[in-house]
Each structure stands twice: as structure tokens, then as C-alpha cells.
C-alpha positions in Angstrom: -8.1 3.6 -317.4 -10.1 5.5 -314.9 -11.1 9.1 -315.6 -9.5 11.5 -313.1 -12.8 12.5 -311.6 -13.8 8.9 -311.1 -10.4 8.2 -309.5 -10.8 11.1 -307.0 -14.4 10.3 -306.1 -14.0 6.6 -305.8 -10.8 6.9 -303.8 -12.2 9.3 -301.3 -15.5 7.4 -300.8 -13.6 4.1 -300.3 -11.2 5.8 -297.9 -13.9 7.5 -295.9 -15.7 4.2 -295.3 -12.8 1.9 -294.8 -10.4 4.1 -292.8 -13.1 4.4 -290.1 -13.5 0.6 -290.3 -9.7 0.1 -290.0 -9.3 2.4 -287.0 -12.2 0.5 -285.3 -10.6 -2.8 -286.2 -7.4 -1.6 -284.5 -9.4 -0.6 -281.4 -11.3 -3.9 -281.2 -8.0 -5.7 -281.3 -6.4 -3.3 -278.7 -9.3 -3.8 -276.3 -9.2 -7.6 -276.4 -5.8 -8.2 -274.8 -5.1 -9.0 -271.1 -2.4 -7.0 -269.2 0.2 -9.6 -270.1 0.1 -8.4 -273.7 0.2 -4.7 -273.1 2.7 -4.4 -275.9 0.4 -5.8 -278.5 -2.4 -3.6 -277.1 -0.1 -0.6 -277.6 0.5 -1.6 -281.2 -3.2 -1.6 -281.8 -3.5 1.8 -280.2 -0.7 3.1 -282.5 -2.5 1.8 -285.5 -5.8 3.3 -284.4 -4.1 6.7 -284.1 -2.5 6.2 -287.5 -5.8 5.5 -289.2 -7.5 8.3 -287.3 -4.9 10.7 -288.8 -5.4 9.3 -292.3 -9.2 9.6 -291.9 -8.8 13.2 -290.8 -6.8 14.0 -293.9 -9.4 12.2 -296.1 -12.2 14.2 -294.6 -10.3 17.5 -295.3 -10.0 16.5 -299.0 -13.6 15.2 -299.4 -15.8 18.3 -298.9 -17.7 18.7 -302.2 -16.1 15.6 -303.7 -18.3 12.6 -302.8 -21.6 11.5 -304.3 -24.9 12.4 -302.5 -25.7 8.6 -302.6 -22.7 7.8 -300.4 -23.1 10.8 -298.2 -26.7 9.8 -297.3 -26.2 6.0 -297.2 -25.4 5.8 -293.5 -22.2 3.9 -294.3 -19.8 6.7 -293.3 -21.5 7.8 -290.1 -24.8 6.5 -288.7 -27.2 8.4 -286.4 -25.7 6.4 -283.6 -21.9 6.7 -284.3 -21.0 9.6 -282.1 -23.1 8.3 -279.1 -21.6 4.8 -279.6 -18.1 6.3 -279.6 -18.8 8.3 -276.4 -20.3 5.3 -274.7 -17.4 3.0 -275.7 -14.9 5.5 -274.5 -16.7 5.6 -271.2 -16.6 1.8 -270.9 -13.0 1.3 -272.1 -11.1 4.6 -271.4 -9.9 4.7 -275.0 -10.4 8.2 -276.5 -12.2 7.6 -279.8 -12.3 11.3 -280.9 -16.0 12.0 -281.9 -14.9 15.3 -283.3 -13.5 13.4 -286.3 -16.9 11.7 -286.7 -18.7 15.0 -286.5 -16.4 16.4 -289.3 -17.1 13.4 -291.4 -20.9 13.7 -290.9 -20.8 17.3 -292.1 -19.0 16.6 -295.4 -20.9 18.3 -298.3 -21.5 16.1 -301.3 -20.6 17.0 -304.9 -23.5 18.3 -307.1 -21.7 18.5 -310.4 -19.1 21.1 -309.6 -15.5 20.7 -310.9 -12.9 19.3 -308.6 -10.2 21.8 -307.5 -6.8 21.7 -309.2 -4.3 19.6 -307.3 -6.9 17.3 -305.7 -5.8 14.4 -307.9 -2.2 14.7 -306.6 -3.3 15.0 -303.0 -5.5 11.9 -303.3 -2.7 9.9 -305.0 -0.3 10.9 -302.2 -2.9 9.9 -299.5 -3.6 6.6 -301.2 0.2 5.9 -301.3 0.4 6.3 -297.5 -2.8 4.4 -296.7 -1.7 1.2 -298.6 1.3 0.4 -296.4 -0.7 1.3 -293.2 -3.4 -1.3 -294.2 -0.6 -3.8 -294.8 0.8 -3.1 -291.3 -2.7 -3.8 -289.9 -3.0 -7.1 -291.8 0.5 -8.2 -290.5 -0.6 -7.3 -287.0 -3.7 -9.5 -287.4 -1.6 -12.3 -288.9 0.6 -12.3 -285.8 -2.4 -12.3 -283.4 -4.2 -15.0 -285.2 -1.2 -17.2 -285.5 -0.5 -16.8 -281.8 -4.0 -17.7 -280.9 -4.2 -20.8 -283.1 -0.9 -22.1 -281.7 -2.1 -21.5 -278.1 0.7 -18.9 -277.5 -1.6 -16.0 -277.1 -5.0 -15.2 -275.5 -7.4 -12.4 -276.5 -11.1 -11.9 -275.8 -11.7 -11.7 -279.6 -12.9 -14.8 -281.5 -10.3 -16.2 -283.9 -13.1 -16.0 -286.6 -13.5 -12.3 -285.8 -9.8 -11.7 -286.4 -10.0 -13.6 -289.7 -13.2 -11.7 -290.5 -11.6 -8.2 -290.1 -8.5 -9.4 -291.8 -10.5 -10.3 -294.9 -12.1 -6.8 -294.8 -8.7 -5.2 -294.6 -7.5 -7.3 -297.5 -10.5 -6.3 -299.6 -9.8 -2.6 -298.9 -6.2 -2.9 -299.8 -7.0 -4.7 -303.0 -9.7 -2.2 -304.1 -7.5 0.8 -303.2 -4.5 -0.7 -305.1 -6.7 -1.1 -308.2 -7.8 2.6 -308.0 -4.2 3.8 -307.4 -3.1 1.9 -310.5 -5.9 3.0 -312.7 -7.6 -0.4 -313.1 -11.1 0.0 -314.5 -13.6 -2.3 -312.8 -16.0 -4.6 -314.6 -19.2 -3.8 -312.8 -20.8 -7.2 -313.3 -17.7 -9.0 -312.0 -17.3 -6.5 -309.2 -21.0 -7.1 -308.2 -20.4 -10.9 -308.0 -17.2 -10.5 -306.0 -18.8 -8.0 -303.6 -22.0 -10.1 -303.1 -19.9 -13.2 -302.3 -17.8 -11.2 -299.9 -20.5 -9.2 -298.0 -23.0 -12.1 -297.7 -20.4 -14.0 -295.8 -19.6 -10.9 -293.7 -23.3 -10.5 -292.8 -23.6 -14.1 -291.8 -20.6 -13.8 -289.5 -22.0 -10.6 -288.0 -25.1 -12.4 -287.0 -23.1 -15.2 -285.5 -20.9 -12.8 -283.5 -24.0 -11.0 -282.2 -25.5 -14.3 -281.2 -22.3 -15.3 -279.4 -22.0 -12.0 -277.5 -25.5 -11.7 -276.2 -26.3 -12.6 -272.6 -27.9 -16.1 -272.4 -31.1 -14.6 -271.2 -31.6 -12.7 -274.4 -33.3 -15.7 -276.0 -35.5 -13.9 -278.6 -32.5 -11.8 -279.9 -30.4 -15.0 -279.9 -32.9 -16.7 -282.2 -33.2 -13.7 -284.5 -29.5 -13.5 -284.9 -29.2 -17.2 -285.4 -31.8 -17.1 -288.2 -30.0 -14.2 -289.9 -26.8 -16.3 -289.7 -28.4 -19.2 -291.4 -30.1 -17.1 -294.0 -26.9 -15.4 -295.1 -25.1 -18.8 -295.1 -27.6 -19.9 -297.7 -27.1 -16.6 -299.7 -23.3 -17.0 -299.5 -23.5 -20.5 -300.9 -25.8 -19.4 -303.7 -23.6 -16.4 -304.6 -20.6 -18.8 -304.9 -22.4 -20.7 -307.7 -23.6 -17.6 -309.6 -20.8 -17.6 -312.2 -21.7 -14.5 -314.3 -25.5 -14.3 -313.5 -26.3 -12.2 -310.4 -30.0 -11.5 -311.3 -31.3 -14.6 -309.4 -30.0 -13.5 -306.0 -29.8 -9.7 -305.8 -33.4 -9.3 -304.7 -32.9 -11.9 -302.0 -29.7 -10.2 -300.9 -31.5 -6.9 -300.7 -34.4 -8.2 -298.7 -32.1 -10.0 -296.2 -29.7 -7.1 -295.9 -32.5 -4.6 -295.2 -33.7 -7.0 -292.5 -30.3 -7.4 -290.8 -29.6 -3.7 -291.2 -32.8 -2.9 -289.3 -32.0 -5.6 -286.6 -28.5 -4.0 -286.1 -30.0 -0.5 -285.9 -32.5 -1.7 -283.2 -29.7 -3.5 -281.4 -27.4 -0.4 -281.4 -30.2 1.7 -280.1 -31.0 -0.9 -277.4 -27.4 -1.1 -276.3 -27.1 2.7 -276.0 -30.3 2.8 -274.0 -29.2 -0.1 -271.7 -32.1 -2.3 -272.9 -30.0 -5.3 -274.0 -27.9 -7.6 -271.9 -24.7 -8.5 -273.7 -20.9 -8.1 -273.8 -21.1 -6.0 -277.1 -19.6 -2.6 -276.9 -21.9 0.0 -278.6 -19.2 0.9 -281.2 -19.1 -2.8 -282.4 -22.8 -2.7 -283.0 -22.7 0.6 -284.9 -19.7 -0.7 -286.9 -21.7 -3.7 -288.2 -24.7 -1.4 -288.9 -22.5 0.8 -291.1 -21.2 -2.2 -293.0 -24.8 -3.3 -293.6 -25.6 0.2 -295.0 -22.5 0.0 -297.2 -23.5 -3.4 -298.6 -27.1 -2.2 -299.1 -25.9 0.8 -301.1 -23.8 -1.5 -303.3 -26.7 -3.9 -303.9 -29.0 -1.0 -304.9 -26.3 0.4 -307.2 -25.7 -3.0 -308.9 -29.5 -3.5 -309.3 -29.9 -0.2 -311.1 -26.7 -0.5 -313.2 -27.1 -4.1 -314.3 
């Protein structure tokens, strides 16, 4: 069973990271529809608002409750997030509420102080409402993907991207369900599961970036293509690890630092109008935060194991 303090901290850290990811997934889906499917776009907008509200609640509970490591990892809010939201709102007309991001950026970490009485109950209640919200998003994605693959629906999002964000949503749901039910994680098994998962995500990020760059951006195209191939190899290696992760963690760290830096430069370039693409700045920042998240996990596993 989980200790209460571990349950509180891990739940809040997981929710702070993934609720932002979920609200952005909802936005990416919403923005990809044509006028014909305005009803589906509205459903995405409703989900985005739902996750924004849940994230706001999580932020209110998290002050003084999360670890300094997560606070400073860049996975919750990057140096570019607020600017990326403002630019993406300008391009799309969808209000992405940077005030929520500013509040998340100003959460104070825990430095050993006791958690206030009643926080466990509040977090359990929050988790119990997040789980069905994530399930609703997964069902929404299922409907979109099924419609696309049967040629009954068009969206500007790749089918692989929808499958990609659906896998992230399922991972979040599975991890939060474990916490809510007090399931203690085996750190070695968790490390293997996470490395297999995030190596594939990093490979797909590189491929999405490659596919959304303007054809004239040949150097960036080649860099993205190389990262895609590198993480494909790491994904294949991680699948054969069994219970030994020591042979791959250093390679994963090196590659993840590389793609994190590439994404940071790309996000900055998009915000400064230096890159030709059809990538909205928030999508670039979204992938940057996910790289920061994976990098923090890898560094934690390396120290722990």
C-alpha cells in the first residue's frame, strides 16, 4: 500500500503534468476539424474546458505539496508555455487561458513540511472526477479515429497522432487508477514500462515534426528524421530488455537530451517566426514538456536503480 504522503504527492504531480497534456490534446483535436464537423469540434472544446477546470483545482491543492525535482523539471510549464499559448490563441481564436499556466508556474514545492489535514480526501475526490473525464476523452478519440479509418470523417490531424495521444491518455488513466487504489509500483518494472512507452512517443514526435515542416526546411527535416530513426532503434531495444534496463538508460538519456534541445530550439524558432511550418507553437511546447518529463523519469530511474 502507498503511504498517504506518497499518494498525495504522486497524484498531484501526475495530475499537474497530464491534465495540461489532456486539455491540449482536446484543443489539438478541436482545431483539426472542418466546418462540417463543428459538433465534434465543440465536444473537443467542452473537454478542453473540463480539463482546464480540473487543472485549476489541482493547482489550488498543490502549493507546498510537490517535489522540487518536478517543480524545476520543465515538465509542468516551460519557459515558452505562456508565449506559446498566447500565439496559438492569436492564430486560432481559441482562448487557452495563460492565467492558469502562470498559476501553475508559481506553485511552491514541498521542502519537508507536513501536508495539511484534509488534503488526502481532497486529492481522492479530485482523482475520482479526473478518471471518468479521461475516459470521456479516450472515447472521443476512439470515435474520431474510427471515423477517419473508415473514410467517414476528415480531420487535419494524422491518424497516428490521434492514436499517439490516445495512448498517452490511457497511460495517464492507468497510472492514476493505480494511485487511487493504493497500488505500490515496482520501480524496476515501472522503469521498463515507461522507457518502452516514451521512446516510442519521442520517435513519433520527431516524425510529426518532420511531417509538419515546410518542404524548404531541409536541415530541420533531416534532424527530425534522424531523431525518429534513433528513437525507433531505442524503442526496439527497450522491448527486448526484459528486466535489465542498465544497457539502455544512458543511450535513452543522451537521445532524450538531444531531442529536448531540438524541441526547445524549434519552439523558440516558431515563436520568433524563424521556421516555416504548419506547427502551432503550443504543439511544439507540448512536445518539449513531454521530453522534459521523460528526461526527469530517466534521471530518477538511473539514480534509484
